C-alpha positions, 0 to 999 in steps of 0.5 A: 403322138401319132400314135396316141391320135390313133389309139383315142380315135379307134377308142370312139368308135365304140363310143358313138356306137353306143350313142347311136343306141341310146338314141336309136331307144329314145326314138321307140320310147316316144308316145305313139313310136316314131310313127305316131311323131310323125303323124301328129294330130292326125295319127290313129290306130290304122294309119301308125301301123301304115305309116310303121309298115312304109317305113320298116318299124314292124320289122325286127329291131336289129334290122331296124338299128342296122337301117338307122347307123345306115342311114345316120352314116350316110346323113340322111335323116329325111325332110322336116315336119316344119319346112319340108327341107331336107335335115341335112341341109337345114342344119349346114344352113344353121351350123356356120351361126352356130359355130361363129358364135361358140366360137366366140364365147369360148374366145372370151371365156377363155381369153379372159378366164385363165390370165384372170385366173392367174392372177387372182392365184398370185394375188391370194386374199388380195382384193384383186382375188376377192374382186374374181371370186365374187365376179365368178360366184355373180357369173355361174349364178345369173341365168342366160337369158336373164343376163342376155336381157340385161346387155339388151337393155343396157347396150342395146336400148339404153346406150345403143350402142350395139344391136340388139338381135340378128347376124347383120342389119337387115337391108345388108348387101354381103356376100355370101361365102362360108356363112360365117359372117365375119370371115366373110366379109374379111374373104371377099374385102367388103370390111362392112358387113365385117365390122357389122357382122361382129358388133353383132356378135359381140353381145350373144357371145358374151353372155353365152361365155359369162357362165364358162368364164365363170367355170375356166377362172375357179378352176384356174385360180384352185389349179394354179393355188395346189400348183404354187405349192408343191415341191417342184415349185418350191425347189425350181424358185431355191435353184434360183430360176427366173420367175418368168421361166418357173410360172411358164414352165412348172405353173402353168403349163402345169396347171393348165391340166385340169383347165382343158377337161374344163374348157373341154366341159364347158364348149360341149355344154354349150348347145344347152346356153345356144338355145337360150342365147339364140332365142334371146337374140334372135340368131336363127342356129343351131340352137334355134332348129332345136329349140323349134323341133322340139315346141312341134315335135319334128322327130327327124329334125330331133333325131339329127340334132342329137345326134350331131351334139353326140357327135360334137361331144366327142369330138371335144372330147377326144380333142382334149385328149390331145392337149393333155398329151401336149401339155404332160407327155406322160399322157402318151403312155396310157 
């Protein structure tokens, strides 16, 4: 297993280098170049030429790339044009919020999606199966921002069960340890703060996790139906194995391979949904940083967030490969 993981890690190196080349090329394709993006409305040919010389953008392209790569490895992305803080400090403050939201959304999607998909497959053609199919179609079709506003309108405004926005209530005096609001409350035994943070987390997590939930349900259902019709399942049933053994060892385990791929892809795509979700719920995470960076042409922030997003996607795919190897040992030989 260790050799398999090491081999996959080594294969990631050229992938990450290629991603860095793509980000580097995108930066050079900006209108006016990086210097023009940095100067904004103050850009003139003279100022652009002067800043190009200061930043080394008038040097050979290979030299520029090596400097860009060196800074990326050390986490030196410069200062944000909006706040003046270092980009890495901004990301450090915002990342826990997005991680907390994304992890909760995926726990919601996977924890509900896999059992629902499995039940729908075992009840094929029955009312539960039909209701599940219709619900997943609606889940995929409804945009994240619309669902977010709908959840706020019903559960926060009309019913008043949950708070409408933010990570914690205004004026709540809570100790910060890790940046994860719910976890911090548990670690410091400030359970009222943890409960408050969890109440703020529920609506945005449901809004963000609904589309992954619908996709996981449909993929799980299709995968389980495919496995249920396989010869080895019928053979196991003919041998008199207990239904629980057939379901767990033969059906569910083999059906989880395409489900693992889907979970990995949906996890990688969460950042796109997080931009809208964080705006609707005023969450203040990476999605908010990205949206503001795009709107205000914050070039240092954008290059860091693009590399971070690419790195997260690569790491998630590595975890998917490892889950493959755990579910099906034959994958380790590939």
